[in-house]
C-alpha positions as CSV (number, residue, x, y, z in Angstrom):
1,V,0.0,0.0,0.0
2,S,1.4,3.4,-1.0
3,P,0.2,6.9,-1.5
4,L,-0.2,7.6,-5.3
5,R,-0.2,11.2,-6.5
6,A,-2.6,12.1,-9.3
7,H,-2.0,14.7,-12.0
8,D,-4.2,17.3,-10.1
9,G,-1.9,16.9,-7.1
10,T,-4.2,14.9,-4.9
11,S,-3.0,11.7,-3.2
12,R,-4.8,8.5,-2.6
13,A,-3.9,5.3,-0.7
14,T,-3.4,2.7,-3.4
15,V,-2.5,-1.0,-3.5
16,L,0.4,-1.4,-6.0
17,R,1.2,-4.8,-7.4
18,I,4.4,-5.4,-9.5
19,I,4.1,-8.3,-11.9
20,P,7.3,-9.6,-13.6
21,T,7.2,-10.4,-17.3
22,V,9.1,-12.7,-19.5
23,S,11.5,-9.8,-20.4
24,R,13.7,-8.8,-17.5
25,E,13.7,-5.2,-18.8
26,S,9.9,-4.6,-18.3
27,I,7.3,-5.1,-15.6
28,L,3.5,-4.8,-15.3
29,L,2.2,-2.5,-12.6
30,S,-1.4,-2.7,-11.3
31,A,-2.9,0.0,-9.1
32,T,-6.1,-0.3,-7.0
33,P,-7.3,2.8,-5.1
34,L,-8.6,2.1,-1.6
35,A,-11.9,3.4,-0.4
36,N,-12.0,5.0,3.1
37,E,-13.5,1.9,4.6
38,D,-10.7,-0.2,3.1
39,R,-8.1,2.0,4.6
40,R,-9.8,1.8,8.0
41,E,-9.8,-2.0,7.7
42,L,-6.0,-2.0,6.9
43,V,-5.3,0.2,9.9
44,H,-7.4,-2.2,12.1
45,I,-5.5,-5.2,10.8
46,D,-2.1,-3.6,11.4
47,W,-3.1,-2.5,14.9
48,R,-4.5,-6.0,15.7
49,A,-1.3,-7.6,14.4
50,M,0.8,-5.2,16.6
51,L,-1.2,-6.1,19.7
52,E,-0.8,-9.8,19.0
53,Y,2.9,-9.3,18.5
54,Q,3.2,-7.4,21.8
55,A,1.2,-10.1,23.6
56,I,3.5,-12.9,22.2
57,M,6.7,-11.0,23.1
58,A,5.4,-10.1,26.6
59,N,4.1,-13.6,27.6
60,A,6.1,-16.1,25.7
61,P,7.7,-18.7,28.0
62,V,10.9,-18.7,25.9
63,A,13.5,-16.1,25.1
64,I,12.9,-14.3,21.8
65,G,15.3,-11.8,20.3
66,F,16.0,-10.0,17.1
67,S,19.4,-9.0,15.7
68,Q,20.7,-7.1,12.7
69,H,24.3,-7.1,11.5
70,R,25.2,-9.1,14.6
71,R,23.8,-6.4,16.9
72,I,20.8,-6.9,19.3
73,V,17.9,-4.7,18.3
74,R,15.2,-6.0,20.7
75,Y,14.1,-8.9,22.9
76,N,11.3,-10.0,25.1
77,R,11.1,-10.0,28.9
78,K,12.0,-13.7,29.1
79,C,15.1,-13.1,27.1
80,A,16.1,-10.3,29.5
81,E,15.6,-12.7,32.5
82,L,17.5,-15.5,30.9
83,F,20.5,-13.5,30.0
84,G,20.4,-11.1,32.9
85,F,19.8,-7.9,31.0
86,Q,18.4,-5.0,32.9
87,G,15.6,-3.4,30.9
88,D,16.9,-2.6,27.4
89,E,20.6,-2.5,28.2
90,G,21.2,-5.3,25.8
91,V,19.9,-3.4,22.8
92,G,22.7,-2.2,20.6
93,Q,25.2,-4.7,22.0
94,S,27.0,-7.2,19.8
95,T,25.5,-10.7,19.9
96,R,28.9,-11.8,21.0
97,V,27.7,-11.1,24.6
98,L,25.4,-14.1,24.4
99,Y,28.3,-16.6,24.0
100,P,31.0,-17.8,26.4
101,S,33.9,-17.1,24.1
102,D,35.0,-15.6,20.8
103,E,35.6,-19.1,19.5
104,V,32.0,-20.2,20.1
105,F,30.7,-16.9,18.6
106,K,32.7,-17.4,15.4
107,E,31.7,-21.1,15.2
108,V,28.0,-20.3,15.5
109,S,28.4,-17.6,12.8
110,R,30.3,-20.0,10.5
111,T,27.8,-22.8,10.8
112,S,24.6,-20.8,10.8
113,A,25.3,-18.5,7.9
114,P,24.9,-21.1,5.1
115,L,21.6,-22.4,6.5
116,L,20.1,-19.0,7.1
117,A,21.2,-17.8,3.6
118,A,19.4,-20.7,2.1
119,G,16.2,-19.8,4.0
120,E,16.6,-22.7,6.4
121,P,16.4,-22.5,10.3
122,Y,19.5,-22.9,12.3
123,K,18.9,-25.3,15.3
124,T,21.5,-26.2,18.0
125,E,22.0,-27.0,21.6
126,M,24.8,-25.2,23.2
127,Q,26.0,-23.2,26.2
128,F,25.1,-19.5,26.4
129,Q,26.5,-16.9,28.7
130,R,24.6,-14.6,31.1
131,Q,25.7,-11.0,31.9
132,D,27.2,-12.2,35.2
133,G,29.5,-14.6,33.4
134,S,27.6,-17.8,34.3
135,C,26.5,-20.2,31.6
136,F,23.4,-22.2,30.9
137,W,22.4,-24.8,28.3
138,G,20.0,-23.6,25.7
139,E,18.2,-25.0,22.7
140,S,18.3,-22.3,20.0
141,H,16.2,-21.9,16.8
142,S,17.2,-19.0,14.5
143,Y,15.5,-17.7,11.4
144,L,15.8,-14.9,8.9
145,V,13.0,-12.3,9.5
146,D,12.7,-12.1,5.7
147,P,14.5,-14.8,3.7
148,A,14.2,-12.6,0.6
149,D,16.0,-9.8,2.3
150,P,18.6,-10.9,4.9
151,R,19.3,-7.3,5.8
152,Q,16.1,-7.4,7.8
153,G,17.9,-9.5,10.4
154,T,17.4,-12.6,12.4
155,V,15.0,-13.8,15.0
156,W,16.2,-16.3,17.6
157,I,14.2,-18.3,20.1
158,I,16.1,-19.9,23.0
159,T,14.8,-22.3,25.6
160,D,16.7,-23.0,28.8
161,I,17.4,-26.8,28.9
162,T,19.9,-26.8,31.7
163,Q,17.9,-29.1,33.9
164,R,17.5,-31.6,31.1
165,R,21.2,-31.5,30.2
166,V,22.1,-32.0,33.9
167,A,19.7,-34.9,34.1
168,Q,21.2,-36.5,31.0
169,E,24.7,-36.0,32.3
170,A,23.8,-37.6,35.6
171,Q,22.2,-40.6,33.7
172,R,25.3,-40.9,31.6
173,E,27.5,-41.0,34.7
174,I,25.3,-43.7,36.3
175,L,25.5,-45.8,33.1
176,L,29.3,-45.5,33.1
177,E,29.5,-46.6,36.7
178,L,27.2,-49.6,36.0
179,D,29.3,-50.5,33.0
180,A,32.5,-50.4,35.1
181,I,30.9,-52.7,37.7
182,F,29.6,-55.0,35.0
183,T,33.0,-55.2,33.3
184,N,35.1,-55.7,36.4
185,A,32.8,-57.8,38.6
186,S,34.4,-60.8,40.1
187,V,31.3,-62.9,39.5
188,G,29.8,-63.9,36.1
189,I,27.0,-61.7,34.8
190,L,24.9,-62.5,31.8
191,Y,22.0,-60.6,30.2
192,S,19.6,-62.3,27.9
193,R,16.3,-61.3,26.2
194,D,13.8,-63.7,24.6
195,R,16.3,-66.5,25.6
196,I,19.0,-65.0,23.5
197,I,22.3,-63.8,25.1
198,Q,22.6,-60.0,24.5
199,R,25.7,-59.4,26.7
200,C,27.9,-60.9,29.3
201,N,30.9,-59.7,31.3
202,P,34.5,-61.1,30.9
203,R,34.1,-63.2,34.1
204,M,31.0,-65.0,32.8
205,A,32.8,-65.8,29.5
206,E,35.8,-67.1,31.3
207,I,33.6,-69.4,33.5
208,I,31.8,-70.8,30.4
209,G,35.0,-71.0,28.3
210,Y,34.0,-68.5,25.5
211,T,35.0,-65.0,24.6
212,P,32.2,-62.4,25.3
213,D,31.8,-61.9,21.5
214,E,31.3,-65.6,20.9
215,L,28.4,-65.7,23.4
216,L,26.4,-62.9,21.8
217,G,23.4,-64.2,20.0
218,Q,23.7,-67.7,21.5
219,P,20.7,-69.4,23.2
220,G,20.5,-68.1,26.8
221,V,18.4,-68.5,29.9
């Protein structure tokens, strides 16, 4: 929608549509003047969209931020809480402040650029850094605001997954401890499923007179 000036000097809100042609040197242009009620409807739609955007930004349970040319341009309240920004103090800062090191920042830039340039989202799980220097695990999804015009910047959505990663690490450590016990036990241990041996420890293989690999897949208990 754009104001279009007539020969008599008057201006009317007009919907302009540019239609490409086979020849790259020419275009077709269509113009549809808007009646007053049409303009009121457009204003209503724009205002409603702005209210919806503000409601999403204010109440989203995840961090949402926007950046242009690697500079933070705006973010929601959850993002401020997650990264420790006071008010709008993060606006204008380099996005480098979100990462724990220059190396991580450069690696994210290197790996995300090809995907974003192709109009694809960039998804990753990594550690981010708060303003106080502490780190947290986050799941990040980044998109170009307008894939047709990368200059419009990037929107990023970050979810704090620290608790999940801590639980996964604790589970991994437990599994490592159990594996150490299984491997080094002084008694024979054998695991079978559907009466087929799935695994046994070295002591069980020694007792039976096989190697552990030879027992795999054999009839079991």
